C-alpha positions in Angstrom: 0.0 0.0 0.0 1.3 3.5 -0.9 2.2 5.4 2.3 -0.4 7.9 3.5 -0.2 10.8 5.8 -3.3 12.0 7.7 -2.9 15.8 8.5 -4.5 18.3 10.9 -4.8 15.9 13.9 -6.2 17.5 16.9 -7.7 14.4 18.8 -6.0 11.3 20.1 -8.8 9.0 19.0 -8.6 10.1 15.5 -4.8 9.5 15.3 -4.9 6.1 16.8 -7.7 5.1 14.3 -5.6 6.5 11.4 -2.5 4.5 12.6 -4.7 1.3 13.0 -5.9 1.5 9.5 -2.4 1.8 8.0 -1.4 5.7 8.1 2.3 5.9 7.8 2.3 9.4 9.2 0.3 11.8 11.4 0.5 15.5 10.8 0.1 18.3 13.5 -0.5 21.8 12.4 1.5 24.4 14.4 0.4 27.4 12.3 -1.9 29.5 14.7 -4.0 30.9 12.0 -5.1 27.6 10.8 -8.5 26.0 12.0 -6.6 22.9 12.7 -3.9 24.5 14.9 -2.9 22.3 17.9 -0.7 23.3 20.8 2.7 21.6 21.0 1.9 20.2 24.5 -1.4 18.6 23.1 0.4 17.2 20.0 3.0 15.7 22.4 0.4 13.7 24.3 -1.2 12.4 21.0 2.3 11.5 19.6 3.5 9.7 22.6 0.5 7.2 22.1 1.2 6.5 18.5 3.0 3.3 17.4 6.8 3.7 16.9 6.5 3.0 13.3 4.2 6.0 12.5 6.0 9.3 11.6 5.1 12.5 13.4 5.1 15.5 10.9 5.0 19.1 12.4 3.4 21.3 9.8 4.7 25.1 9.8 4.1 28.1 7.7 6.7 30.8 7.7 8.0 30.0 11.1 11.1 31.5 12.9 13.6 29.0 13.7 13.3 29.6 17.2 9.7 28.4 17.3 10.7 25.3 15.2 13.3 24.4 17.8 11.0 25.1 20.7 8.2 22.9 19.2 10.6 20.0 18.4 11.9 20.2 22.0 8.3 19.4 23.2 7.0 17.1 20.6 8.6 13.9 19.6 8.5 14.8 15.8 10.2 12.9 13.1 9.8 15.5 10.4 9.0 19.1 9.7 6.7 20.2 6.9 7.1 23.8 5.7 4.0 25.1 3.7 4.8 28.6 3.2 7.6 30.8 1.6 10.3 29.4 3.6 13.9 30.0 2.3 16.7 27.7 1.4 18.4 28.8 4.6 15.5 27.8 6.9 15.3 24.4 5.1 19.1 24.0 5.8 18.8 24.9 9.4 15.9 22.6 10.1 16.9 20.1 13.0 14.7 17.3 11.2 14.1 16.1 7.6 12.1 18.6 5.7 9.0 18.1 3.6 8.6 21.2 1.5 5.2 22.3 0.0 5.7 23.4 -3.6 3.7 24.5 -6.7 4.4 25.2 -10.3 4.7 29.0 -9.3 7.3 28.3 -6.6 10.0 30.9 -6.7 12.6 28.6 -5.3 15.2 26.8 -7.3 13.8 23.4 -6.3 16.7 21.4 -7.4 18.9 23.2 -4.9 16.4 22.9 -2.0 17.5 21.1 1.2 14.4 18.9 1.5 14.0 15.1 1.9 10.6 15.4 0.0 8.4 17.5 -2.0 4.7 17.9 -1.1 2.5 19.2 -4.0 -0.6 20.9 -2.6 -3.1 23.7 -3.6 -3.9 27.0 -2.0 -6.8 29.3 -1.8 -7.0 32.8 -0.3 -3.9 32.6 1.5 -4.6 29.3 3.1 -1.5 26.8 3.4 -3.1 23.5 2.7 -6.3 21.7 3.9 -8.4 23.6 1.1 -9.8 20.5 -0.5 -8.8 21.8 -4.0 -7.1 19.4 -6.4 -3.4 20.1 -7.1 -1.3 19.7 -10.2 -0.9 16.0 -10.8 1.3 16.4 -13.7 3.7 18.7 -11.7 4.0 16.0 -9.0 4.9 13.4 -11.6 7.5 15.7 -13.1 9.1 16.2 -9.7 10.1 12.7 -9.1 13.4 13.0 -10.9 14.6 15.4 -8.1 13.1 14.2 -4.9 10.6 11.8 -3.3 7.0 13.3 -3.9 4.0 13.5 -1.9 0.7 14.3 -3.4 -2.0 16.3 -1.5 -4.9 18.5 -2.4 -8.4 17.3 -2.7 -7.6 13.5 -2.5 -10.2 11.2 -1.1 -11.6 7.7 -1.7 -13.3 8.8 -4.7 -10.3 9.9 -6.7 -7.1 8.5 -5.1 -6.8 5.8 -7.6 -6.7 8.2 -10.5 -4.6 10.5 -8.6 -1.9 7.8 -8.0 -2.0 6.6 -11.7 -1.5 10.1 -13.2 0.8 11.7 -10.5 3.0 8.7 -9.6 3.6 9.9 -6.1 5.6 8.2 -3.5 2.9 9.0 -0.9 -0.3 10.7 -0.5 -1.5 13.4 2.3 -5.1 13.8 3.2 -6.8 16.3 5.5 -10.2 18.0 4.7 -11.7 14.8 2.7 -11.7 12.8 5.7 -13.1 15.3 8.1 -16.2 16.2 9.8 -15.1 19.6 10.5 -11.7 21.3 10.6 -9.4 19.1 13.0 -12.0 16.5 13.7 -11.9 13.4 11.5 -14.7 11.4 10.1 -14.0 7.7 11.4 -16.2 6.3 8.7 -14.6 8.2 5.8 -11.0 7.1 7.2 -12.1 3.5 6.9 -13.5 4.1 3.4 -10.4 5.7 2.3 -7.9 3.2 3.7 -10.0 0.3 2.3 -9.9 1.8 -1.2 -6.0 2.5 -0.7 -5.4 -1.0 0.2 -7.1 -2.2 -2.9 -4.7 -0.3 -5.3 -1.9 -2.0 -6.8 1.1 0.3 -7.2 4.8 -0.6 -7.9 6.3 2.9 -8.5 6.5 4.1 -4.8 9.9 4.5 -3.3 9.3 4.7 0.3 9.7 1.2 1.6 9.5 2.0 5.2 6.8 4.7 4.7 7.4 8.3 5.8 10.3 7.0 8.0 12.2 6.4 4.8 12.5 10.2 4.6 14.6 10.4 7.7 
């Protein structure tokens, strides 16, 4: 099964179910303007209950390095994900492997970016992810020659098969499509999604150890 990250977690019961169903990674949003924001202390309490094999990704948007370091000291994260306009320098200074959100309009020189993986997502009205808008699948496919690629943006049980076939990602990332409301996951939607994901035969993924392969 292609690795999947479920992002925007705020409740332990949602995170535990996602891990039980087969999620390779859980995402915690530390961008305070997000409706899915979680305090580092609360994320730490959820993270410590997750199985050891599940990656814990801290999601930031245009953070200061001191805030990243502070959060990492509280939460046992395995990766950081940058969803804003972060610089090459900040990516290099990260204490953990970086997953960098990019788009066809990205001003950064992607081939020189210090990142373990690219995440292809969509934006709307200044929101950094979680919009439910389908991203550029062709762009994701093209990026594979440079980095591991993670496809986000409007993915759900209804289209994940097509998305994987067209984008050839190494992993997928879901948020709003498996929610009741921002930060509150819908358990039935999670079950339906992972059942669909398990039925998809895919031989092009390169993360044999899930998101932990990015470490």
